[in-house]
N, C-alpha and C positions, 0 to 999 in steps of 0.2 A: 492612562495616557491615550489620547485620541489618535486615530490613524494619521491625521494631518500633523500632529506634534511629532509622532514617530518618524514621519517622513523628513522632518527637519533635522533629526539627529544625524550626526556623523555615522558613517557605516560601521565603524569599529564599535560605537556605543550600541547600535542595534544588534550587532552580533553578540556583544557581551550580554545584552538583555536577554537574548534567546537562550544563551548558555546558562545564565542565572536562573531563568524560568525552568529549564530542564533539570537543573540541580534541585530546585525547590520542589519539583514534581516527583523527584526520586528517580528520574531517568539515569542520573549519575549519582551514585552513593559515595560515602566516605571511602577514600582510597582508590576510586575509579579514575582512570586516565581520560582526560578530555580529548576531543579531536585536536590534532596538531596543526601547526601553521599550514602545512600543505593541504590537509583535509579542509580547513576553513577557506583557503584560497579557492579550491575547486568547488566547494559547496556554495559559496557566496559570490564567486567571480570577482575577488578583490586581490589587491597586491599583498605581498608578504608583510609589509609594514603595517597595513590595516589589520591583518590577522594577528600580528604580534601585539598591536595596541589593544585589541579586544581581550586577549588573554591577560595582558598587563593590567587592565581595569579590574579583573577578578582577583588578580594577585594583590593589588593595592587594597582591595576590600577585605582581604584575609580569607576569602572563600576557597581559594586554590593555592597550591604551592608548586613551584617549578623544581624539578629534580634534574640535575645536570646529566645530560645524555639520555634521559629517560622520557621526559615530557612534562606535562602539567597535570596535576592530580588534585581531586577534590580533597580538601583538608578533613582529617578526622578530628573534628573540633570537640575536645573534652575540656570545657571551660573550668577554670578555677572559680568555684562559687565562694566568693569572699563574703562570709557572713559577718558583717561589720560589728554587730552588737554581741553576738554569741562569742566570737573569737577573743574579745577583750574582757570577758566576764572574769571576775576574781576566782570563780570556781575552777577555772582552767589553769591559769598561770599560778594561782595560789596553791594548787595541788602539784606543782612542778611540771605541768604540761606546757608544750610550746603553743603559742597563739596560732601557729600554722596547723596544728593538729585538727582544727575544725574545718580547714579548707581542703586538706589533702589526704583524707582517709583512703587508704589502699593504694596510694601513689608514692613514687620515689622522689623524695625531696632532699636536696643537698645544698649546703652553703659552701660554694667552691672558692670563695674569696672573703677573707676577713682581715680588716686593717683597723687598728686602734691607735689613735694619736691624740696629742693635745695641740690644738691649733685655734686660730682666731676664727670664729664662726661668721657666716653672713650677717649683715647688720640686722635684718629682720629677725633672725633667730636670737641674736644677742639681746634684742629688745624684749622678746618674750621671756627669756631667762633672766632678765634684769642684770645683765653683765655690763660692767664698766667698759668704756672705750678702750680697746686694745687688750681686754681680758681674753683668756683662752678657755676653750671648752674641751671636754673629753668627747671625741668624735669616733663613733663606731660605724665603719662602712662595710656592707656585705652585699654579695650577689647571690640570689637564690635561683636554683636550677631545679625544674620539675620535669620528671620523665626525660632527662637529658637536654632540656631546652631552657635557656635563661629566660626568666619571666619578670624579675624585679630587682631593682637596685635600691638599696636602703642606706640612709645615713642618719644615725641617731646622735643628737647633741644633748649633753648634760653638763651641768656646772662642773668644772674640773675639781673644785674643792669638795664637791659631794662624791665624786667617783674615785678620787685618789685613794690608793691603798686598798681598794675593794675589788672583788671579782668583775665589777662593771668595767674596769680598766684592763681586763684580760681578754684575750680572744674568746675563750670559753667561759661564759658567765655562770654556767651550771643550770640545774633543773629550774624551769619557770622563767629563765632569762632575766633581762634587766628589771622587769617589774617585781619579780620575786626578791631580787637583791635589794631593790629600793624599799620593799616592805620590811626587810630585815633591818634596814637603817631607820625605820619609823617614818619613811617617806613614800610608802606605797601609794600608787595612783587609785583614786576613787572616782575620777571623772575624766572623760576624754573628749576632745573636740577634733573633728576631721574636716578638712577643706579639700575639695576635689576640683580639678580643672584639667583641660587637655590641650595639647599642642603637638606640633611635629617635633620629632626627636633631634637632638644635636648629632653631629657626626660620631662623637664618642659614645653616646647612648645607643645609636644604631649599631655600632660595632659590639658593644658589651652585651646587648640584648639580641644580637643576630636578627635584626628586624628586616623584613623585606621592604623594598622601596614603597613609600606612600603610606605606611602604617603609622598612625599617631601613637603617642604615649599618653597615659593618664598620670598626672602629678597629684600626689596625696600628701598633705601635711597634717600630721597628727600631733597634738599637744596633750601631754598627760599631766594631771593636776593632783596634788596630794590633798589630805583632809583639810588643810588650811586654805585651799584654793590657790596654792603656789605652783606654778609650772615647774615640773621636775625633769621633763624630757620633751624635746621636739624631734620628731622623726619625719624626715623628708624622703619620700619614696617616688620612684619612677617605675611605672607598670607598663608592660606590653599590653596595649588595649585589646589586642586580638585574642589574648589568653584569658581574660577575666570577665566574669559576671559579678557585679556588685549587688549583694542581696541584703536587705534590711527588713527585719521582721519585728514589729512592735505593736503594742496595743493602741487603739484609737483613743 
């Protein structure tokens, strides 16, 4: 950015840019406290609101976090490296491992909310699962918490007639999860399709994921197909975008 362009920036953006550059240069490391509002006011000769806006920019970018009564600190960003191909390989869930095992080695993962019900799915999901109008699906909703922080909301949809009377319709599906149970039914997935997009979160998503103001979410829709090419599950996920790196490793 040229000096002329920088001069056109609002003061709070210039201050935010300076702080961002200092973080990138290592002047402030993970866990370090940034200058507070009073410090920025004195250093830059600006009003409190301007200093607050500057810090707010960095919070919205997920670079820093505010701690009530303590100040604003550089985030210790330990991303979840979501290895999209490796995590869904049959070698994992087929051997009774969670698909999450690939992403969270050495970290504390918990599912702190599980709800299983039969209900009418969204029309787009019903179309993928080839459900008649008004038909119900088995829906499994979960919230995943990593290192004490909510990171993902998940809703899996399966045909009710496929899931009924099986562990899929229970809160605990057993080793290997849904895919291992589908395999036992002769409907194990052999192919997956994922679609990813992003948007700002709803009020409910903001609350459930404890998101700071301005942090978007990633929406991931995954469809699992059996050996006959028939969709057996649709999983709609909402991810805290500041917590994830999506990694795909494949041959050219």
